[in-house]
C-alpha positions in Angstrom: 0.5 -0.1 -0.1 1.4 3.5 -0.7 1.7 5.9 1.5 -0.5 8.9 1.3 1.4 11.9 1.1 1.3 14.6 3.3 1.1 18.6 2.9 1.9 20.2 5.9 2.2 24.1 5.5 5.3 24.7 8.0 5.0 28.9 8.2 1.2 30.3 9.3 -0.3 32.6 11.2 -3.9 32.4 12.9 -6.0 35.2 15.2 -8.1 34.5 17.9 -11.5 35.8 17.8 -12.4 39.3 19.1 -14.1 37.6 22.1 -10.9 35.9 23.2 -8.6 38.3 23.7 -8.2 39.3 27.1 -10.0 43.1 27.8 -6.6 43.8 29.2 -4.9 44.3 25.8 -7.4 46.4 24.9 -6.9 48.6 27.6 -3.3 49.0 28.1 -3.5 49.4 23.4 -0.9 46.1 23.4 -3.3 44.3 20.8 -6.8 43.3 19.7 -9.5 42.5 17.2 -12.3 44.7 16.1 -15.7 43.1 16.8 -16.5 43.0 12.7 -13.1 40.8 12.4 -12.0 43.9 9.8 -8.8 45.1 11.8 -6.3 43.6 14.2 -5.5 47.1 16.0 -2.5 48.1 18.9 -2.3 51.5 19.5 -2.0 54.3 17.3 -1.1 50.9 14.4 -4.2 48.8 12.9 -3.9 46.6 10.3 -6.8 45.2 7.9 -7.7 41.6 8.0 -7.1 40.2 4.6 -9.0 37.6 4.6 -11.5 34.9 7.2 -8.8 32.1 7.0 -6.7 33.8 9.5 -9.7 32.2 12.1 -9.8 29.1 13.3 -12.5 27.9 11.4 -12.2 29.7 8.4 -8.9 28.9 8.8 -9.6 24.7 8.3 -11.6 25.4 5.8 -9.5 27.3 4.3 -6.4 24.8 4.4 -9.5 21.5 3.5 -9.8 23.3 0.6 -6.1 23.3 -0.5 -5.4 20.2 0.6 -3.4 20.9 3.3 -3.0 18.3 6.0 -1.7 19.9 8.5 0.1 23.5 9.3 2.9 24.7 11.7 1.0 28.2 13.9 3.9 30.6 14.6 2.9 33.4 17.5 1.3 36.5 16.3 4.5 38.9 15.3 2.8 42.0 17.4 2.8 39.9 20.6 6.7 39.6 20.9 6.4 42.0 24.0 8.6 45.1 22.9 8.3 48.2 24.4 6.1 46.8 27.0 6.3 46.8 31.1 7.7 43.8 32.8 4.4 42.9 34.2 2.1 43.2 30.7 5.2 41.9 28.4 4.7 38.3 30.7 0.7 38.6 30.4 0.9 39.9 27.0 3.2 36.4 25.8 1.3 34.1 28.0 -2.0 34.6 26.8 -0.5 33.7 22.9 0.9 31.0 24.5 -1.6 29.3 26.3 -3.6 30.6 23.3 -1.3 28.6 21.1 -1.4 25.4 23.4 -5.0 25.3 23.0 -5.6 25.3 19.5 -2.3 22.7 19.2 -4.5 21.2 21.8 -7.9 20.8 20.6 -7.1 20.3 16.7 -4.2 17.8 16.8 -4.4 16.6 13.4 -4.5 20.1 12.4 -1.9 22.3 14.0 1.4 22.2 15.5 1.6 25.9 17.8 4.9 28.1 18.6 5.3 29.8 21.9 7.1 32.9 22.5 9.1 34.5 25.2 11.4 37.8 25.3 14.7 37.7 25.3 15.2 40.3 27.2 14.9 38.8 30.6 16.6 35.3 30.2 15.5 34.0 33.2 11.9 34.5 32.5 12.5 33.0 29.4 13.8 29.9 30.4 10.7 29.7 33.0 8.5 30.4 30.3 10.1 27.6 28.1 9.7 25.7 31.0 6.5 25.6 31.4 5.3 25.6 27.0 7.6 22.5 27.2 6.9 20.1 30.4 2.8 21.7 30.9 1.8 23.1 27.6 3.2 20.4 25.5 5.0 22.5 22.8 7.8 22.3 21.0 8.7 24.9 19.1 10.2 28.1 20.0 9.7 31.6 18.1 12.1 34.1 18.2 12.1 37.4 16.8 15.3 38.5 14.7 15.9 41.2 16.8 14.7 42.7 20.3 14.7 45.6 23.0 16.8 44.4 25.4 16.2 46.0 29.6 18.0 49.2 28.6 16.1 50.1 25.2 19.1 48.5 23.0 17.8 46.6 20.3 20.1 43.9 20.0 20.1 40.4 17.5 18.6 37.7 18.7 22.1 35.3 18.7 23.6 37.7 20.7 25.9 35.5 23.6 23.4 36.7 26.5 21.0 34.5 25.1 22.8 31.1 25.0 21.2 30.2 28.1 18.0 30.5 25.9 19.5 28.2 23.3 21.0 25.9 25.7 17.6 25.1 27.0 16.4 24.3 23.5 18.4 22.3 22.8 18.2 20.2 25.6 14.2 20.4 25.5 15.1 18.7 21.5 13.2 22.2 20.2 12.8 23.3 16.8 13.3 27.4 16.7 11.7 29.6 14.3 13.4 33.0 13.4 11.0 35.3 12.2 11.3 39.3 11.4 9.4 42.2 12.9 9.3 45.9 14.5 12.3 47.1 12.1 10.8 50.7 11.9 11.5 50.9 15.4 14.7 50.7 15.2 15.9 51.7 11.6 15.9 55.2 11.0 13.3 55.5 8.1 10.2 56.9 7.3 7.8 54.0 7.3 6.5 54.3 4.1 5.7 52.4 0.9 5.4 49.2 2.7 9.4 49.2 2.6 9.6 47.2 6.3 7.7 44.8 5.2 9.2 44.3 1.5 13.0 45.0 2.4 14.2 45.5 5.5 12.5 42.0 7.2 14.5 40.0 5.0 18.0 42.1 5.9 16.2 41.6 10.0 16.7 37.9 8.7 20.0 38.4 6.8 21.2 39.8 10.0 20.5 36.8 12.5 21.8 34.4 10.2 24.8 36.4 9.8 25.1 36.1 14.0 23.9 31.9 14.0 26.3 31.5 11.9 29.7 33.5 12.5 28.3 32.3 17.0 28.6 28.7 15.6 25.4 27.7 17.2 24.3 24.9 14.8 27.1 22.9 16.4 27.1 24.3 19.7 23.3 23.5 20.5 23.1 19.9 18.4 19.3 19.7 19.3 18.1 23.3 18.2 17.2 23.0 14.8 16.5 27.3 13.9 14.2 27.9 10.6 14.3 31.4 8.9 11.3 32.5 7.9 10.7 34.3 4.6 13.6 32.1 2.8 16.3 33.9 4.7 16.6 35.5 1.5 18.6 38.4 1.0 21.0 35.6 3.5 21.3 33.8 0.0 22.2 36.3 -2.1 24.7 37.8 0.5 26.6 34.6 1.6 29.6 35.5 -0.8 29.8 39.0 0.6 30.0 37.0 4.2 32.7 34.6 2.8 34.9 37.8 1.3 34.5 40.1 4.4 35.4 37.1 6.8 38.7 35.8 4.8 39.8 39.7 4.4 39.1 41.1 7.2 40.0 38.3 9.7 41.0 40.9 12.6 37.1 42.1 13.0 35.9 37.9 13.7 38.5 36.7 15.8 36.8 33.4 17.8 33.6 33.3 15.3 33.6 29.9 12.5 33.3 31.0 9.2 30.4 31.3 7.3 31.1 28.5 4.7 30.4 26.1 7.9 27.1 26.3 8.6 26.1 25.9 4.7 23.5 23.6 3.9 23.7 22.9 7.8 21.2 20.2 8.7 20.0 22.3 11.7 19.8 25.3 9.7 16.2 25.5 7.5 14.2 27.8 5.6 11.1 28.3 3.8 9.8 28.1 0.5 8.3 31.9 0.9 11.5 33.3 -1.6 8.1 34.7 -4.2 9.6 33.5 -7.5 11.9 30.8 -8.7 15.1 33.0 -9.5 15.0 33.0 -5.8 13.6 29.6 -4.7 16.7 28.3 -7.2 19.1 30.3 -5.2 18.6 28.8 -2.4 18.2 25.6 -3.0 21.7 25.7 -4.8 23.4 27.5 -1.7 21.4 25.0 1.2 20.1 21.6 -0.7 16.7 20.9 -0.4 16.8 19.1 2.7 17.5 21.9 4.0 13.7 24.0 2.6 10.6 23.4 4.7 7.2 24.6 3.3 6.3 28.0 3.9 3.2 29.1 2.9 3.1 32.2 5.4 -1.4 32.7 5.3 -3.1 34.5 5.7 -1.1 37.0 4.9 -1.0 38.9 1.8 2.8 38.6 1.2 1.7 34.5 2.0 1.4 32.3 -0.6 -2.2 32.9 -1.2 -5.4 32.3 -3.7 -4.6 35.7 -5.7 -6.4 36.5 -9.6 -4.0 39.4 -9.5 -0.8 37.2 -8.7 -2.3 34.2 -10.3 -1.4 32.6 -7.5 -2.4 29.5 -5.3 -1.0 27.5 -2.6 1.7 25.7 -3.7 2.4 27.6 -6.6 6.3 28.0 -6.3 7.0 24.1 -6.2 4.5 23.7 -9.0 6.7 26.4 -11.3 9.8 25.1 -9.4 9.4 21.3 -11.0 8.3 23.0 -14.2 11.4 24.4 -14.4 13.9 21.7 -13.4 14.6 23.4 -10.3 13.4 20.4 -7.7 12.5 17.3 -9.3 9.1 15.3 -8.3 10.4 14.0 -4.7 12.1 16.9 -3.4 9.1 18.8 -3.2 6.9 16.0 -1.4 10.0 16.7 1.3 9.4 19.8 1.2 5.5 19.5 2.0 6.4 16.5 4.7 9.9 14.9 4.9 11.8 18.4 6.2 9.2 20.0 7.7 9.3 16.4 10.4 13.2 16.8 10.5 12.7 20.4 11.6 10.0 19.6 14.0 11.9 16.6 15.7 15.1 16.3 14.7 16.6 12.8 15.2 14.1 11.7 17.4 12.4 8.8 16.2 10.0 8.7 19.1 9.1 12.6 18.2 8.5 11.8 14.3 6.3 8.5 14.7 4.2 10.2 18.1 3.5 13.3 15.5 3.1 11.1 12.6 0.4 9.9 14.0 -1.3 12.9 15.4 -1.3 14.0 12.5 -2.8 11.2 10.7 -5.2 11.1 13.6 -4.5 7.7 14.7 
């Protein structure tokens, strides 16, 4: 009997229904959704809800329509907690983590959900990791590319101060998702023409990849597997410049790991959300197909959504990659299934079997 090929989306998002969001979140201007489900809001910020599949029941219908068996739900980028008072930050992140845990618990065959911590408060982050793993049964740690520390300085997530977080992630055999946001808060440019989403988010991913590899964390923490959102797109085209810089100015990289050592590393993954086959081809050639997972970034408009204007649909980029000889059918099947499972579980076969049984509802 031929095993059914699964379609697992490794990069998805989900909004709580308005009535699920605690009142304090709105009172403090942290985050809420209006009662008509038309906008997500923060103090002095609003963004339209562009698709009904932002919400649970509608998401399930959308997944069924496009034959998506399972989705990895990341935390909401608006809930990284940067700039919040400590108690507000802790409550907001706990709400996000409890919400995601409930989604996974209530829909085990459909969702694997992530949890978020604030690296600016390392000890608190360690406690929350323990709670989310030990009590909530979550295995995916979501981290921002950059965060604000306790004195208001913006730092890269792979700052050496955060090594206790990575050590615990490795102990727990966690998958880690690195996702950009908040660029407009520390990049001193006017927020116009969606520049922070279209350009700077990709630069933020490249910056985080730079320090993950220079610090050799993929080897130092062997049971932590890191995936970069949006294909780590600028990190791919920037690889040659980083190698030349390392070789040309070794005085600036004393004690650091050569960028070449991380290329195609088994513990570093990238999703497919790069929007064109030229970029995907570079990702495939740099990192090899085994390190690529399916990422739709649904239901955001920069995700791989159904769109007449863009003649797009979920999974289109892999179909095009096959047509153009960038990937073969087996490699695409792995990107949809085996590679996502490998990122989530690593070499723990029991964890893989448990996850597969959960997805197949066995």
